[in-house]
C-alpha positions as CSV (number, residue, x, y, z in Angstrom):
1,S,30.1,370.3,-36.4
2,L,27.6,370.1,-39.3
3,Y,27.5,371.0,-42.9
4,T,24.7,372.9,-44.7
5,E,24.2,374.4,-48.1
6,K,26.1,377.7,-48.4
7,D,23.1,379.8,-49.5
8,Q,21.5,379.4,-46.0
9,P,22.4,382.4,-43.8
10,I,24.3,381.5,-40.6
11,S,22.0,383.9,-38.7
12,R,18.9,381.7,-39.4
13,I,20.6,378.6,-38.2
14,N,21.9,380.4,-35.2
15,G,18.5,381.7,-34.3
16,L,17.0,378.2,-34.5
17,L,19.6,376.5,-32.4
18,T,21.2,378.9,-29.9
19,G,19.6,378.5,-26.5
20,T,18.0,375.1,-27.3
21,I,17.9,372.8,-24.3
22,L,18.7,369.2,-25.2
23,A,19.0,366.0,-23.1
24,N,20.4,366.1,-19.5
25,G,20.1,369.9,-19.5
26,A,22.6,370.3,-22.3
27,K,22.3,373.8,-23.9
28,V,23.3,375.0,-27.3
29,L,25.8,377.8,-26.5
30,S,26.7,379.1,-29.9
31,V,26.7,378.5,-33.7
32,V,29.6,379.8,-35.7
33,E,30.9,379.3,-39.2
34,L,34.2,377.4,-39.4
35,Q,36.9,379.2,-41.3
36,N,39.7,377.9,-43.5
37,Q,38.0,374.5,-44.1
38,Q,39.9,373.7,-47.3
39,S,38.4,370.3,-47.6
40,N,35.0,371.9,-48.4
41,E,36.1,374.7,-50.8
42,D,35.2,372.7,-53.9
43,N,31.6,371.8,-52.9
44,N,28.5,373.6,-52.0
45,M,28.7,373.0,-48.3
46,L,29.1,375.4,-45.3
47,P,30.9,374.0,-42.2
48,I,29.4,375.1,-38.9
49,L,30.5,374.5,-35.4
50,V,27.7,374.0,-32.8
51,T,29.0,374.2,-29.2
52,L,27.0,372.5,-26.4
53,V,27.4,372.9,-22.7
54,T,26.5,370.0,-20.4
55,E,27.4,368.9,-16.9
56,E,26.5,365.2,-17.7
57,G,29.2,364.7,-20.4
58,E,28.6,362.7,-23.6
59,S,25.8,360.1,-23.6
60,N,23.8,358.2,-26.2
61,E,20.7,360.1,-25.1
62,L,22.4,363.4,-25.8
63,L,23.6,362.3,-29.2
64,Q,20.1,361.2,-30.1
65,M,18.7,364.6,-29.1
66,V,21.3,366.4,-31.2
67,R,20.4,364.3,-34.2
68,A,16.7,365.0,-33.6
69,E,17.3,368.7,-33.5
70,M,19.4,368.6,-36.7
71,K,16.5,366.7,-38.4
72,K,14.2,369.6,-37.4
73,I,16.6,372.1,-38.9
74,E,16.8,370.1,-42.1
75,E,13.0,370.2,-42.5
76,Q,12.6,373.9,-41.6
77,L,15.4,375.2,-43.9
78,N,15.1,372.5,-46.5
79,V,18.8,371.7,-46.4
80,A,20.8,368.5,-46.0
81,I,22.9,368.3,-42.8
82,S,25.9,366.0,-42.3
83,L,26.9,365.5,-38.6
84,D,30.5,365.2,-37.5
85,I,30.2,365.0,-33.7
86,W,33.3,366.0,-31.7
87,F,33.9,365.0,-28.1
88,D,35.3,368.0,-26.1
89,G,37.5,365.9,-23.8
90,C,40.6,363.7,-23.8
91,Y,40.4,361.1,-26.5
92,S,41.5,357.5,-26.0
93,N,45.2,357.1,-25.8
94,I,47.9,354.5,-25.1
95,T,50.8,354.6,-22.7
96,K,53.7,352.1,-23.2
97,I,55.6,350.7,-20.2
98,P,58.8,349.1,-21.4
99,S,60.1,346.0,-19.7
100,H,62.9,346.3,-17.2
101,S,65.2,344.1,-19.4
102,G,64.3,346.0,-22.6
103,N,62.5,343.0,-24.1
104,P,59.9,344.5,-26.4
105,N,57.7,341.4,-26.1
106,L,57.1,342.3,-22.5
107,T,56.0,345.8,-23.1
108,I,52.8,346.7,-21.2
109,L,50.2,348.9,-23.0
110,I,47.8,351.0,-20.9
111,E,44.7,351.9,-22.9
112,W,43.1,355.1,-21.7
113,P,39.4,355.6,-22.4
114,K,37.8,358.7,-23.7
115,T,37.5,361.0,-20.6
116,N,35.7,364.2,-19.9
117,I,37.7,367.4,-19.0
118,G,38.1,367.6,-15.2
119,E,37.8,363.8,-14.7
120,R,40.4,361.1,-13.8
121,A,40.5,357.9,-15.8
122,E,41.2,354.7,-13.9
123,V,42.3,351.6,-15.7
124,N,43.0,348.1,-14.3
125,C,46.6,347.0,-15.0
126,P,46.5,344.7,-18.0
127,C,47.6,341.1,-17.5
128,G,47.5,339.4,-20.9
129,N,43.9,338.4,-21.5
130,A,43.2,338.2,-17.8
131,T,42.9,341.8,-16.5
132,S,41.5,341.7,-13.0
133,D,38.5,343.8,-12.3
134,E,39.3,344.2,-8.6
135,G,42.1,345.3,-6.3
136,S,44.3,348.4,-6.3
137,L,46.5,347.5,-9.3
138,I,45.3,350.4,-11.3
139,A,46.8,353.2,-13.5
140,T,45.3,356.7,-13.3
141,R,45.5,359.7,-15.6
142,Y,43.8,363.1,-15.3
143,C,42.2,364.9,-18.2
144,G,43.0,368.5,-17.8
145,G,42.6,371.6,-20.0
146,N,39.5,373.8,-20.5
147,F,36.7,374.4,-23.0
148,D,38.5,377.4,-24.5
149,D,41.9,376.0,-25.2
150,G,40.9,372.3,-25.4
151,S,41.6,369.2,-23.4
152,K,45.0,367.8,-22.5
153,W,46.0,364.5,-20.9
154,E,48.3,365.0,-17.9
155,N,51.2,362.6,-17.2
156,P,49.9,359.2,-16.2
157,N,50.5,357.4,-13.0
158,V,51.3,353.8,-14.1
159,A,53.6,352.8,-11.2
160,A,51.3,350.0,-10.1
161,C,51.4,348.5,-13.6
162,N,55.1,348.6,-14.0
163,F,55.4,344.8,-13.3
164,S,58.6,342.9,-13.0
165,D,59.6,340.9,-16.1
166,L,58.6,337.7,-14.3
167,A,55.1,339.1,-13.6
168,R,54.8,340.1,-17.3
169,E,55.8,336.6,-18.4
170,I,53.2,335.1,-16.1
171,C,50.6,337.5,-17.5
172,Q,51.4,336.3,-21.0
173,L,50.4,332.7,-20.0
174,A,46.8,333.9,-20.1
175,E,47.0,333.9,-23.9
176,L,47.9,330.2,-24.1
177,A,45.6,327.2,-24.3
178,T,44.4,326.1,-20.9
179,K,46.5,322.9,-20.6
180,E,49.7,324.7,-21.5
181,R,48.7,327.7,-19.4
182,V,48.3,325.7,-16.2
183,Q,51.4,323.6,-16.9
184,Q,53.7,326.6,-17.4
185,L,52.2,328.4,-14.5
186,D,52.9,325.3,-12.3
187,E,56.5,325.4,-13.4
188,I,57.0,329.1,-12.8
189,T,55.3,329.1,-9.4
190,E,57.1,326.0,-8.2
191,N,60.0,328.2,-7.1
192,S,57.8,330.1,-4.7
193,E,60.8,331.9,-3.2
194,N,61.0,333.9,-6.4
195,L,57.5,335.3,-6.2
196,E,56.9,338.8,-4.9
197,S,53.5,340.2,-4.1
198,T,52.8,341.3,-7.7
199,E,53.8,337.9,-9.1
200,V,51.4,336.3,-6.6
201,I,48.6,338.6,-7.7
202,V,49.0,338.0,-11.4
203,S,49.5,334.2,-10.8
204,V,46.1,334.0,-9.1
205,T,44.6,336.2,-11.9
206,V,45.9,333.9,-14.6
207,L,45.0,330.7,-12.7
208,L,41.4,331.9,-12.3
209,T,41.0,332.1,-16.1
210,A,41.2,328.2,-16.1
211,T,38.5,327.7,-13.4
212,E,35.7,326.8,-15.8
213,E,37.7,324.4,-17.9
214,V,39.3,322.3,-15.2
215,S,35.9,320.8,-14.1
216,G,35.8,317.1,-15.2
217,N,39.4,317.1,-16.4
218,Q,41.6,315.3,-13.8
219,S,44.9,316.3,-15.3
220,L,44.0,320.0,-15.4
221,T,42.5,319.7,-11.9
222,D,45.8,318.3,-10.6
223,G,47.8,321.0,-12.3
224,F,45.4,323.7,-11.0
225,L,45.7,322.5,-7.4
226,N,49.5,322.3,-7.7
227,V,49.6,326.0,-8.7
228,A,47.4,326.8,-5.8
229,D,49.7,324.9,-3.4
230,N,52.7,326.7,-4.9
231,I,51.1,330.1,-4.3
232,L,50.1,329.2,-0.7
233,S,53.7,328.2,0.0
234,V,54.9,331.7,-0.6
235,N,56.2,333.4,2.6
236,E,53.5,334.9,4.8
237,E,54.7,338.5,4.5
238,T,54.5,338.4,0.7
239,L,51.0,336.8,0.8
240,Q,49.8,339.5,3.1
241,Q,51.2,342.2,0.8
242,S,49.4,340.7,-2.2
243,Q,46.2,340.5,-0.2
244,E,46.5,344.2,0.7
245,S,47.1,345.2,-2.9
246,S,44.3,343.1,-4.4
247,N,41.4,340.9,-3.4
248,T,43.6,337.8,-3.8
C-alpha cells in the first residue's frame, strides 16, 4: 500500500501504474483506494492498495523496482509517497511443542519463515544453539489460502521434532560453555543403554559444536573422545536407525 495527497485523483495513479511490468515479470494488477482507514482521517493522505502478481515471489530486486516506480510517480504527480509493503503469503510464526513431562523449560519452539502461498516450509528441528543443517529431522508446514481471501497456515507436521525429554536436555547443553558442555554430555551418554536414535543424533550434533575448541586442550580432547566412545557403544540397531534419520 502507499499514501498520496488526497487531491490527486485515483484514476491518474491507476493509469500510471496498472499494467506496469516490474522485476521478474511481476505485473501491477490493480490500484484501488483503501476504505475505512481511520488512522488517516485526520491528515491529508490517501491510502491506496497496489496489487502485484508474480510467479517468483518476494525478492529484494522486486522491492527495489517497486520503490523505483513509486519514485517516478512522485515526480510525475508532484506528491509524496510513503510505502508500506505487504507480503501476500504466510507470515513468520511459531509452533510450541511442550515437553512430555510438562516441564516448560524443555518446550521446543519451531520458528516458521515467511512463506509464499502454495509452498511448504521446511525447518530443521532446533537443538539448543546447535541445529543441524542435514538429515531428516525436519518440521514442515504448508502455506495455503489464495490471493482473494488471503493466506493461511495449515497444521504443522512437527512429529520429527517432538524429542524425548532426555533429547531436549541434551540439546540444552549446546548453550553451555564448552568445558561444561562436554563434561555433562559425557555423563549423560555414559549410560548408553538409555540412548535411542534421536538421543544419538542430538548428542552428535551437540558434540560437534565443540570440535574447534578441543584442539590443543588435552582435557577437552579426552572428554570429547569419551563422548564419542559412549555413542559408539550404543547398540547397533539404534546406531543404524540414527544413521538412517540423519547423516550421523
